[in-house]
C-alpha positions as CSV (number, residue, x, y, z in Angstrom):
1,M,-22.2,38.5,-16.2
2,N,-20.4,36.6,-18.9
3,L,-17.1,37.1,-17.1
4,I,-18.6,35.8,-13.8
5,R,-20.0,32.8,-15.6
6,Q,-16.6,32.1,-17.2
7,G,-14.9,32.5,-13.9
8,L,-17.2,30.1,-12.2
9,A,-16.8,27.6,-15.1
10,I,-13.0,27.8,-14.7
11,A,-13.2,27.4,-10.9
12,Q,-15.2,24.2,-11.3
13,N,-13.3,22.5,-14.2
14,P,-10.3,20.4,-13.1
15,K,-8.9,20.7,-16.6
16,H,-7.8,24.2,-15.8
17,N,-5.5,22.9,-13.0
18,T,-2.9,22.4,-15.8
19,W,-2.1,26.1,-15.9
20,I,-3.4,27.1,-12.5
21,N,-1.0,24.9,-10.6
22,P,2.2,26.5,-12.0
23,L,0.7,30.0,-11.2
24,L,0.1,29.0,-7.6
25,L,3.6,27.6,-7.2
26,L,5.1,30.8,-8.6
27,S,3.0,33.0,-6.4
28,D,3.8,30.9,-3.3
29,A,7.5,31.0,-4.1
30,A,7.4,34.8,-4.2
31,L,5.4,34.8,-0.9
32,G,7.9,32.4,0.7
33,L,10.8,34.7,-0.2
34,L,8.9,37.7,1.2
35,I,8.2,35.8,4.4
36,I,11.9,34.9,4.9
37,Q,13.0,38.5,4.2
38,K,10.4,40.3,6.3
39,I,9.4,38.0,9.2
40,P,12.0,37.0,11.9
41,Y,13.0,33.4,12.2
42,T,11.8,31.8,15.4
43,E,14.1,29.4,17.2
44,I,12.4,26.3,18.6
45,D,14.2,23.1,17.8
46,W,16.9,23.9,15.2
47,V,19.6,24.5,17.9
48,A,18.7,21.3,19.6
49,Y,18.9,19.4,16.3
50,M,22.3,20.8,15.6
51,D,23.5,19.9,19.1
52,Q,22.4,16.3,18.5
53,I,24.2,16.2,15.2
54,R,27.4,17.5,16.8
55,L,27.2,14.6,19.2
56,Y,26.6,12.2,16.3
57,L,29.6,13.6,14.5
58,S,31.8,13.2,17.6
59,G,31.1,9.4,17.3
60,E,28.2,8.9,19.6
61,R,25.9,6.1,18.4
62,T,23.9,5.3,21.5
63,Y,20.6,7.0,20.8
64,T,19.7,7.8,24.4
65,L,22.9,9.8,24.7
66,L,22.1,12.0,21.7
67,T,20.6,15.1,23.4
68,G,20.1,18.8,22.7
69,S,19.1,21.9,24.4
70,T,15.4,21.0,24.4
71,G,15.8,17.3,25.3
72,P,16.8,13.9,23.8
73,L,16.6,12.9,20.2
74,V,13.3,11.1,19.7
75,Y,13.1,10.6,16.0
76,P,14.2,7.8,13.7
77,G,17.5,7.5,11.8
78,L,16.7,9.4,8.6
79,H,16.1,12.5,10.8
80,V,19.8,12.3,11.8
81,Y,21.0,12.0,8.2
82,L,18.9,14.8,6.9
83,Y,19.9,17.2,9.6
84,R,23.5,16.0,9.2
85,L,23.3,17.2,5.6
86,L,21.7,20.5,6.7
87,Y,24.5,20.9,9.3
88,A,27.1,20.6,6.5
89,L,25.3,22.9,4.1
90,T,24.6,25.7,6.7
91,S,28.1,26.1,8.2
92,S,27.6,23.8,11.2
93,G,24.0,25.1,11.6
94,T,24.9,28.7,11.9
95,D,23.6,30.0,8.5
96,I,19.9,30.1,9.4
97,R,19.0,32.1,6.4
98,L,20.4,29.5,4.0
99,A,18.5,26.8,6.0
100,Q,15.3,28.8,5.5
101,Y,15.8,28.9,1.7
102,L,16.4,25.2,1.7
103,F,13.2,24.6,3.6
104,L,11.4,26.9,1.2
105,A,12.6,24.7,-1.6
106,L,11.3,21.7,0.3
107,Y,8.0,23.4,0.8
108,L,7.6,24.2,-2.9
109,L,8.6,20.7,-3.9
110,T,6.0,19.2,-1.5
111,L,3.4,21.7,-2.7
112,A,4.1,20.6,-6.3
113,V,3.5,17.0,-5.3
114,V,0.3,18.0,-3.4
115,L,-1.0,19.9,-6.4
116,S,-0.3,16.9,-8.6
117,A,-2.1,14.6,-6.2
118,Y,-5.1,16.9,-6.2
119,R,-5.1,17.0,-10.0
120,S,-4.9,13.2,-10.2
121,A,-7.9,13.0,-7.9
122,G,-10.0,15.4,-10.0
123,A,-10.2,18.2,-7.5
124,P,-11.6,21.5,-9.0
125,P,-9.5,24.7,-9.1
126,W,-11.7,26.5,-6.5
127,V,-10.2,24.2,-3.8
128,L,-6.5,25.0,-4.7
129,P,-6.1,28.5,-3.2
130,L,-6.6,26.9,0.2
131,L,-3.3,25.0,-0.3
132,V,-1.2,28.2,-0.5
133,L,-2.9,30.5,2.0
134,S,-2.0,29.0,5.3
135,K,0.0,31.3,7.6
136,R,0.7,28.5,10.0
137,L,1.9,26.1,7.3
138,H,4.4,28.7,6.0
139,S,5.6,29.2,9.5
140,V,6.2,25.5,10.1
141,F,8.3,25.2,7.0
142,V,10.3,28.5,6.6
143,L,10.2,30.1,10.1
144,R,10.5,27.0,12.3
145,L,12.4,24.4,10.2
146,F,10.7,21.4,11.8
147,N,11.4,17.8,10.7
148,D,7.7,17.3,10.2
149,C,8.3,19.1,6.9
150,F,10.3,16.2,5.6
151,A,7.9,13.6,7.0
152,A,4.9,15.3,5.4
153,A,6.8,15.4,2.1
154,G,7.3,11.7,2.3
155,L,3.6,11.1,3.0
156,W,2.5,13.1,0.0
157,A,5.1,11.7,-2.3
158,A,3.9,8.2,-1.3
159,V,0.3,9.1,-2.1
160,A,1.3,10.5,-5.5
161,C,3.2,7.2,-6.2
162,W,0.2,5.0,-5.3
163,Q,-2.1,7.2,-7.4
164,R,0.2,6.2,-10.3
165,R,0.1,2.6,-9.2
166,W,3.8,2.6,-8.3
167,W,3.1,0.4,-5.3
168,G,6.7,-0.6,-4.4
169,V,8.2,2.9,-4.9
170,G,5.4,4.4,-2.8
171,A,6.1,1.9,-0.1
172,V,9.7,2.9,0.0
173,V,8.9,6.6,0.0
174,F,6.3,6.1,2.8
175,S,8.9,4.3,4.9
176,L,11.3,7.1,4.4
177,G,8.7,9.5,5.8
178,V,8.3,7.2,8.8
179,G,12.1,7.3,9.0
180,V,12.0,11.0,9.8
181,K,9.1,10.9,12.2
182,M,6.8,8.2,13.3
183,S,3.8,10.5,13.1
184,V,3.4,9.3,9.5
185,L,2.5,5.8,10.9
186,L,-1.0,7.3,11.6
187,A,-1.8,6.6,8.0
188,A,-0.5,3.0,8.1
189,P,-3.9,1.2,8.4
190,A,-5.1,2.9,5.2
191,V,-1.8,2.2,3.5
192,G,-2.1,-1.5,4.2
193,V,-5.6,-1.5,2.7
194,V,-4.5,0.5,-0.4
195,L,-1.6,-1.8,-1.1
196,W,-3.6,-5.0,-0.5
197,L,-6.6,-4.0,-2.7
198,G,-4.5,-2.2,-5.3
199,A,-1.6,-4.6,-5.7
200,G,-2.8,-7.9,-4.3
201,R,-1.8,-10.0,-1.3
202,E,1.6,-11.1,-2.4
203,A,2.7,-7.6,-3.6
204,A,1.3,-6.0,-0.4
205,V,3.3,-8.4,1.7
206,R,6.5,-7.7,-0.3
207,A,5.8,-4.0,0.1
208,G,5.5,-4.5,3.9
209,V,8.8,-6.3,4.0
210,V,10.5,-3.6,2.0
211,M,9.2,-0.9,4.4
212,G,10.5,-2.9,7.3
213,A,13.9,-3.3,5.6
214,V,14.1,0.4,5.0
215,Q,13.7,1.1,8.7
216,V,16.4,-1.4,9.6
217,L,18.8,0.2,7.1
218,L,18.0,3.7,8.3
219,G,18.7,2.7,11.9
220,Y,21.4,0.1,11.3
221,E,24.4,2.0,12.7
222,F,22.5,2.7,15.9
223,L,20.8,-0.7,16.1
224,A,24.3,-2.3,15.8
225,V,25.5,-0.5,18.9
226,N,22.4,-0.4,21.2
227,P,19.2,-1.6,19.6
228,R,17.1,-1.0,22.8
229,A,18.3,2.6,23.0
230,Y,17.4,3.2,19.4
231,L,14.0,1.6,19.4
232,S,13.0,3.2,22.8
233,R,13.8,6.7,21.5
234,A,13.1,6.6,17.7
235,F,9.7,4.8,18.2
236,E,8.8,5.8,21.7
237,L,5.2,5.1,22.5
238,S,5.2,5.9,26.3
239,R,6.1,9.6,26.1
240,V,4.5,11.8,28.6
241,F,3.1,15.0,26.9
242,M,3.3,18.4,28.5
243,F,-0.1,20.2,28.9
244,K,1.3,23.6,28.2
245,W,2.2,22.8,24.6
246,T,-1.1,21.1,23.5
247,V,-3.0,22.6,20.7
248,N,-6.0,20.3,20.7
249,W,-7.1,19.1,24.1
250,R,-6.5,22.2,26.3
251,F,-10.2,22.6,27.0
252,V,-10.4,19.3,28.9
253,G,-8.1,20.7,31.7
254,E,-4.7,19.5,32.8
255,E,-5.9,16.9,35.2
256,V,-8.0,15.1,32.6
257,F,-5.3,15.6,29.9
258,L,-2.7,13.8,32.0
259,S,-4.9,11.0,33.2
260,R,-4.5,7.5,32.0
261,G,-8.3,7.2,31.5
262,F,-8.3,10.0,28.9
263,S,-5.3,8.4,27.1
264,L,-7.2,5.0,27.0
265,A,-10.4,6.7,25.8
266,L,-8.6,8.3,22.9
267,L,-6.9,5.0,22.1
268,G,-10.3,3.3,22.1
269,L,-11.8,6.0,19.9
270,H,-9.0,5.7,17.5
271,A,-9.4,1.9,17.2
272,A,-13.2,2.2,16.9
273,L,-13.0,4.8,14.1
274,L,-10.5,2.7,12.1
275,L,-12.6,-0.4,12.5
276,A,-15.7,1.4,11.4
277,F,-14.0,2.9,8.3
278,L,-12.6,-0.5,7.5
279,H,-15.9,-2.3,7.9
280,Y,-18.2,0.2,6.2
281,R,-15.9,2.2,3.8
282,W,-12.4,1.2,2.9
283,L,-13.0,-2.4,1.9
284,K,-15.8,-1.5,-0.5
285,P,-13.7,-1.9,-3.6
286,A,-13.4,-5.6,-2.8
287,G,-17.1,-5.9,-1.9
288,I,-16.3,-7.2,1.6
289,S,-16.5,-6.1,5.2
290,L,-14.2,-6.9,8.1
291,F,-15.9,-10.3,8.3
292,G,-14.6,-11.2,4.9
293,V,-11.0,-10.1,5.4
294,K,-9.8,-13.5,6.7
295,H,-11.3,-15.4,3.8
296,M,-9.9,-13.0,1.2
297,L,-6.4,-13.2,2.8
298,L,-6.4,-17.0,3.0
299,Q,-8.0,-17.4,-0.4
300,P,-7.0,-14.5,-2.7
301,P,-9.3,-13.6,-5.5
302,S,-8.7,-14.8,-9.0
303,K,-6.4,-12.8,-11.3
304,L,-9.5,-11.4,-13.1
305,E,-11.2,-10.5,-9.9
306,Q,-8.1,-8.9,-8.4
307,E,-7.8,-6.7,-11.5
308,R,-11.4,-5.6,-11.1
309,I,-10.8,-4.7,-7.4
310,S,-7.6,-3.0,-8.3
311,R,-9.3,-0.8,-10.9
312,R,-11.5,0.5,-8.1
313,V,-8.4,1.7,-6.2
314,T,-8.4,4.9,-8.1
315,P,-6.3,8.0,-7.4
316,D,-9.3,9.5,-5.7
317,Y,-9.7,6.4,-3.5
318,V,-6.0,6.3,-2.6
319,M,-6.0,10.0,-1.5
320,T,-9.3,9.9,0.3
321,T,-8.4,6.7,2.3
322,V,-4.9,7.7,3.3
323,L,-5.8,11.2,4.3
324,T,-8.8,10.1,6.2
325,A,-6.6,7.7,8.3
326,M,-4.2,10.5,8.9
327,M,-7.0,12.8,10.1
328,I,-8.4,10.1,12.4
329,G,-5.0,9.8,13.9
330,C,-4.8,13.5,14.5
331,L,-8.3,13.7,16.0
332,C,-7.4,11.0,18.5
333,A,-3.9,12.1,19.2
334,R,-3.1,12.7,22.9
335,S,-1.4,16.0,22.1
336,L,-0.9,17.9,18.8
337,H,1.8,20.5,18.6
338,Y,1.9,23.3,16.1
339,Q,4.1,21.5,13.7
340,F,1.5,18.8,13.2
341,Y,-0.3,21.2,11.0
342,A,2.1,20.0,8.2
343,Y,-0.1,16.9,8.0
344,I,-3.4,18.6,8.4
345,A,-3.3,21.8,6.3
346,W,-3.2,20.1,2.9
347,S,-5.6,17.2,3.8
348,T,-8.6,19.2,5.1
349,P,-9.5,21.0,1.8
350,F,-9.6,17.8,-0.2
351,L,-11.7,15.8,2.2
352,L,-14.2,18.6,2.7
353,W,-14.5,19.0,-1.1
354,R,-14.8,15.2,-1.7
355,A,-17.6,15.0,0.8
356,G,-19.6,17.3,-1.4
357,L,-19.7,20.3,0.9
358,H,-20.6,23.6,-0.7
359,P,-17.5,25.8,-1.5
360,V,-18.6,28.4,1.1
361,A,-18.8,25.7,3.8
362,V,-15.4,24.4,2.8
363,Y,-13.8,27.9,3.0
364,V,-15.5,28.7,6.3
365,I,-14.3,25.4,8.0
366,W,-10.8,25.9,6.6
367,A,-10.7,29.5,7.9
368,A,-11.9,28.5,11.3
369,Q,-9.2,25.8,11.5
370,E,-6.6,28.2,10.3
371,V,-7.5,30.9,12.8
372,A,-7.5,28.3,15.7
373,W,-4.1,27.0,14.7
374,N,-2.7,30.5,14.7
375,V,-3.7,31.2,18.3
376,Y,-0.5,31.1,20.5
377,P,-0.6,29.9,23.1
378,S,-3.7,27.8,22.6
379,T,-6.8,28.6,24.6
380,D,-9.8,26.6,25.6
381,L,-11.8,28.1,22.7
382,S,-9.1,27.6,20.1
383,S,-8.6,24.0,21.1
384,V,-12.3,23.3,20.9
385,V,-12.2,24.7,17.3
386,V,-9.2,22.6,16.4
387,V,-10.9,19.4,17.6
388,G,-14.2,20.4,16.1
389,C,-12.6,21.0,12.7
390,L,-10.8,17.7,12.8
391,A,-14.0,15.9,13.8
392,V,-15.8,17.6,10.8
393,T,-13.0,16.5,8.5
394,V,-13.2,12.9,9.7
395,A,-16.9,13.0,9.1
396,A,-16.2,14.4,5.7
397,G,-13.9,11.5,5.1
398,W,-16.7,9.1,5.9
399,R,-19.0,10.7,3.3
400,A,-16.1,11.1,0.8
401,S,-15.3,7.4,1.0
402,T,-18.9,6.6,-0.1
403,N,-18.7,9.1,-3.0
404,V,-15.4,7.7,-4.2
405,T,-16.5,4.1,-4.3
406,A,-19.8,5.1,-6.0
407,T,-17.9,7.0,-8.6
408,A,-15.5,4.1,-9.3
409,V,-18.4,1.6,-9.6
410,K,-20.2,4.0,-11.9
411,K,-17.2,4.3,-14.2
412,E,-16.7,0.6,-14.2
413,K,-20.2,-0.1,-15.3
414,A,-20.0,2.6,-18.0
415,S,-16.7,1.0,-19.2
416,R,-18.4,-2.5,-19.3
417,K,-21.3,-1.0,-21.2
418,R,-19.0,0.5,-23.8
419,E,-17.1,-2.8,-24.2
420,H,-20.4,-4.6,-24.7
421,V,-21.6,-2.2,-27.4
422,E,-18.3,-2.5,-29.2
């Protein structure tokens, strides 16, 4: 019984993350090597990426003319430069095994950042095993070599920077993530709030300008040749999605899936959820709602008041807010493909825990989500589970946001009380 009590005490005490995190990294490194050695690589987009890089190396700079075996290049400029490097390192893209090892290194580096972010937010050790047990996530990184791996790394690195109050550095890193794949922009509404409340109006505006400048630099050699071609491909918003590849909305049927009404409904739901979170949750550190945004923007708070607001933008708040925005975007996405799990897998456990769910409930929801994402091709049932788990996670984000703000206010009051006593 004593051993059980000790085990439970360790599982619930975040202080033990100091030694648990390295053990998880080492065990996952061994698992990753085993996966590469024992499970065959699956070709999906790698050859197409390499075809596009060959055209780039031949001198082609018109983005609409950079195509591969699976279609045109539809990602921003940093994607090109990253896969140009991989092209050089892997003997013109032919050394797949080396590419897998490089992606395993990227996976472990990203996992280290994720574990650090969880530790900064005070997550207990019992949550952490869920970060290394995903079959689909390992597949996305080391068996599929998708560019979402780099984009997710940028998102998590930005979160870790903002948790440390490195506002400008985090803005650059976030923009680099967007420079790989625009999916990262799903977190942008929350990023704007975090920077505004955490750093203040002027610093937030500067960060926004920097993020824009990074995008211009990444796309410069393509923008200089044909700006319309670059912008229409790298940040395409009118893409028609194929029903056969959807993971999330298969159960609505192809006719509904392809309809304009369904697309507009999802867009409306996305906007409504963001507005609701802004009004009732994300602006709470400033003590305002949406109706107070204009006044606070035009008349920024005093330095003392801004410092008070900034103190409430805790590592916990940063992570909860950014991840919730990402999950809202995924829930309302017209079509999720399997590689999107790179953004979901490490977000779900945190939001479920932060909402105060029982560990058993967290593990059951995680397992249901994992099973659904491993069904290939997706079915009506698996897509219902995918959407259901995302909806539960967004609801968890709603509750988690309340818990985070309440905790920050409680700590602030305790700090003031100590200062008064002293």
